[in-house]
N, C-alpha and C positions, 0 to 999 in steps of 0.2 A: 633801547640798543643799539649797540655797535654794528657796524656793516664788518668792519674786520679789527680782529686784534691780532697784535705781533708780539709775539713774545721774544723778547729780546731786543735791545737796540744797538750792536754790534753793526756792521756791512751790511751785511743782507738784509737785516730786519730791520734798518733806518732806511737802506734804500730803498725796498720793498713800500713801507709805511709813508717814504714821500712820496713815489708815484702814485700809491692809493690814492692818498691826500689830494695831490694836483688834479684828480679822475673825479673829483666830487664826492668821494666814499667819506663817512664818518671811520676813522681809525683811532684806534687806542693802541700807544706802546708800552707794553710792561716788562721795563728792567730791572732785573733784581737789584744792582747796584745802584752808588749815586755816584753821577758823573762829574768830572772824568774818574774812570777807577783804573786801575791798571792792567794792562791786560801784555801778557808775555808773549811776542813775538819778533821777527827779525823787521818786520815793516817793510819788507820791498816791493812796491807796485811796479808791474810788468808795465808796460809800455801800450797793452791792449789794454790794460784795466782802468788808464787815464781816460778812453770815452765814455767809461760808463758810470764817471763820478760828475757832478754838478759843479758849473761853475764856481772857482774859488780854492779848489785844491790846490793850487800852487801855493800858497800861505803856508801849506803842512808840510813840503818836502823839504829836507833836509839836507841829501846829498844826492849825489846823479854820476854813479859809478858806469865810469866808460870802459873798465877792465874787468876781466873777469880771473883770477888766479886758480888753479887745480893743481891739486898736490897728491900723493901719494904714500907723502914720507920717503921716497926715494927721489923722485919725479915731478916737479914742478914746470905747469905752462901755463903762460898767461895771454889771454885773447884780448884784443884792443878792439872796439870800434869808436869812429868817427862822433855816434851819438851814444846818450844814454843807454844801459842795458835796463838798469832799473831805475826807480826815484825811491828814496826812503822816508817814512813818515815815520812819528812817534804815536803809537796806539792809540794811546790814552786819549790826545787831544785830537787825532785825526776822528776816532768812533765820536769823541762827543759834538765835533764838528757834525758828523754824517744826522747824530740825531738831531739837532740844533735845525739844522735844514727841514727834517721831515716836519718840526715843528712850526717851522718859519711855514709850511708849508700847509697847514692846518690840522696835523697829527698831533693828536692830546696825547703827550710823553708823559709817563708816570713811571717818576726814580723811585728807588727803595722799594719795589714792590714784586718781590720774588714768589710764584706762582707757586699754589699747592695742591692744587687738583683742576681736574679738565674733564668735565660732562658732558655725556653728547644730550641733546636734546631735540624737540622735534622743528624748531627754527633754526639750529645749527650747535651751538656751542655754551655751555653756564663756564666761567671760568674764577676760581678762589683764587685770590692773594692770602698770605699767610696772615697779614693783618685782619684778614678777617672779610675783607671786603670783596663783593661777589659783580659779576659784571657778564652778559647777554652780549651774543653775537652769533651775525649770520657765517661767518668765515673766520677760520683762524690761521695764522701762519705761526710755525715754531722756528724760530731763532736762536736760541738760547743756547747754541755753541753744542761740543761733543760730552760734555758732561752735562750738558742741559735734561731736564724734564720732560718736559713737550715731546719726544719720539717715544719714550717710555709711556706718558699717560697717554697718549695717541694709540697704542699700539702697534707703532711700526719696528720694523724688524732694526736693531740695532746696530750701528756701524762699528768696527773694529777700532782700537785706539793703540796707537803708537804712543809716543811719549818724547818729548823735549824740554830741555833744562838750559838757560843761558841765564848770563849775567848782563847788564848796562854799567861800561865801565867811564868814567870821566878821566880821561887822559890829556896830559898837555899835549900843546899844540905838535908840538914838532912829534912827538909820537901818532897823531891824529894824521899829520901828515901823509905817514907811512902807508895808510890804507885809503887815504881821503878818496882818492879817485878809483879804488877796485875792493871788489868783494872776493873774499878768500873761502876755498872749500877744498876742504880734505874729504877729498871720495872714496879712500878706502881704512882710515883708521880706527874707526868701531863697526861692530857689527851690524848689519843689517841699518846704514844708516850714514852720516857725515857730519861734521862739525865747519862750522863756519866763522869769519869774522866781517861784519857787516858794521860802513861808516853810516854814521848817522851824528853829524854835527853834533857838540863837541864830546859823542860818546862810540864808542864802540860796543856793537851789540855782539857777544861772542856765547859760542851755545854746541852743544852735542845734541842729535835726536836720534832716534831706533824708530822702526815701524814694527820692532820685535823687542822690546824694552826688558822683559821679564827677565829678570837676575841680572843683570847688566852691572847695576850700580853707575848708574847716570852722573850722581851726583860726583864722585871718586873720578870718572873720566873726563868730567867738564874743568876738574883739579888738574889733572893729569894736561888737556889741550890746553890751560891756560900757563903752564909753567913751559908750556914749550911756545907759546905765540908771545907771552909777554914777561919772558926771563929776563930780568935787571930794569924793567923800567920801571920808573915812580907811576905808584896810579894816586888819582883824586881822590878817592871816593872808598869807602868798605865794601867788600864784594856782598850782592843781595842774592842769592841766585833764586830763579823763579821758574815752576815748572808748568807747562801745560800740554795737554793733550793734543795728538796729532790722527784725526779721525777719518778713514776710509772704508772703503768699500772693495771686497776681492768679487763680488757678485753684484750685477745690480738688484736693487732690491723698492719695494714698494715706499714711495716718496708720498702719495699723494690719494685720499681716501675720502669720500663724503664730499664737504666744506673743510678737508683741512689738508695742508701741504707743511713739507720742511724743505728749509734752504740752507746753505751755509755750509756748516760746519758740523750742523744738527742732522745734515742730509749725509752727512760722510761725504762729501765730495771732493774733498782733498786729493791734490796730486801723489799718488803712492808710490812716485820714485823720487819728486822732488822736494816733496813737502809743501807748496806753494797753494794756496787757497783762499786768498783775496780775492783773484779775480773769480775763482768758481761761487765766493758768496755774494760778489756783487753783481755777476749774471744773472745768479738763482734769484736773486731780490728783484730785476728787471722784468724775468719770466715769471715768477709769480705773479706779479703785479698785475702783466700784460691778462693771466690766465682767470684771476679772480675779479679784474673790470668785464672783461667779456663773461662770465659766469655770473656776474650781480645784475649784469644787464636783464639774463634770460632766468636769473634763479634757479641756475643749475649747480653741478658736482664740481671739483675742480680737477676733475681726473686727468683732462686734456695734458696738464703739466706734467704728470707722467710719462707723457709721448714725448714733449718737448724737451724734458730734460736727457730720456732716453736717446732721443734724435741728435742732439746737440752737443749730450758731453761723452756720452758711454763707449763711443766708436775709441777715441782719445785717452780716456781713463784706462779702458780694458788694456788697449797696447802699453800705456804707464805699467800696468800691473806687469806686467810680461818684461818689459826691460827689467821691472825690480824685481823679480823670481831670477831672469838670466844673469843678471850684475851685480846684485847683492851678498849670493851666496859664495861668491869666488871673486871677489872685490879686489884685492889684490892683483890676481890675475887680468880684469878686464881692465882696470885703473890702466896698466901699463900699454894695453890698447889704445885705450883714449887717447892717453898722453903721448904716445908715440905719432897717431894720425890727429893730430890736431883739427882738422875736418871734423872728425866726430863732436867736438867740444862745441865747435862753433856751430854745427847743426843742430844739437840738442840747447844751447840759448837762443837759435831760431823758434824751436818748439817753447820753449819759455815765452817767448814773445809772441807766440799764436804766430808766427809768420809759416812754421811747419808744423806737420803733424808727427807723434810718436808711433804711428804705424811706420811710416817711412825710416827714422832713426831705427827702428829695430831692423828693419831690411840693411839701413847703412851699417851698423854694429855687426849682423851676422855676414855680410860681404867683405867689412875688415879683418874679421878672425879668419875666412877662410884665405884670405889673400895672404897673409901671415901665416898662416898655418904650411901655405905653399910655398912661399920662400924656406922656409924650416924643412923641409921635407929632404931627408937625401936623395941625391938623384938614383933610377935605377940602374943599375950595369947590364949592360946588352946581353943578351945571352953567348 
């Protein structure tokens, strides 16, 4: 019998598996695909995520943008920093490396092993894969993403799913140089979301995402954005659009019960304003490992994980949701305020890097609106 089965070998599952194995627990990671597998993602690692990675991640970073360009179709502002705002990685090889790091530390990595069922037992759980294999475990980590089965099979409330569609385009060095040092984000072009260009040498990752994608026709929106960004530029490869979910929660829900818990996108802890999710994946992998290591020592439940995640994540994520509900319904209006007050954009980038909180950005945004409103109010005539 295993001490822990981790369902999914993405950043959250591989991180939890590596740390659990390093603590001496018998860990089995069940990955549905064969690595490396295609993983649609902008692949931007914020600075705060770096400290959660094992040494050696530097070999997988491709670009280090020091500029962010924000646009709303009418106005454009570029914010620049002396240090990188983020570091881009190619997810299929980055994820493979994280899984191999877990394997090197003692976790048993089983690829091409999609889970078919999970059932509770007196000792923990029994997990069956689609090829008929069955495994027994004391603890279980659901790390199989926004479309994974573990949340449903374990009876956890499902997260909401937005959607994104993107392409990775090989371009000439001359074209790449136009974006080499910057990320470009269009914050008002499409409903309840944004479009982006992220450099990852030698390709550009270009996409469109929405937290409310129903009936939007994201593929046609992507074509529209591509025609705007790359009109007249020669392309070195055919376009192959890839879609993926954006799992997020508008209310905090159960993420742990008994001896099972959810991490990363399976937990739905993506930032509901920016759609950034790699930091949450890595950090919940750490919290899951800490919780299970403590629980295994005394053969107890992992429900303390619920408290840890709620305390650490939810104050900021709930404020991100408020920012989303404030900003996206009137994105053209709010984007004008943001672009006229670059300090708001700088504040947002500090939030993305973990150097500031959404709560403060929310208050700053409201204060900026009031300042603009006062400027535009007509002066009262004396009686």
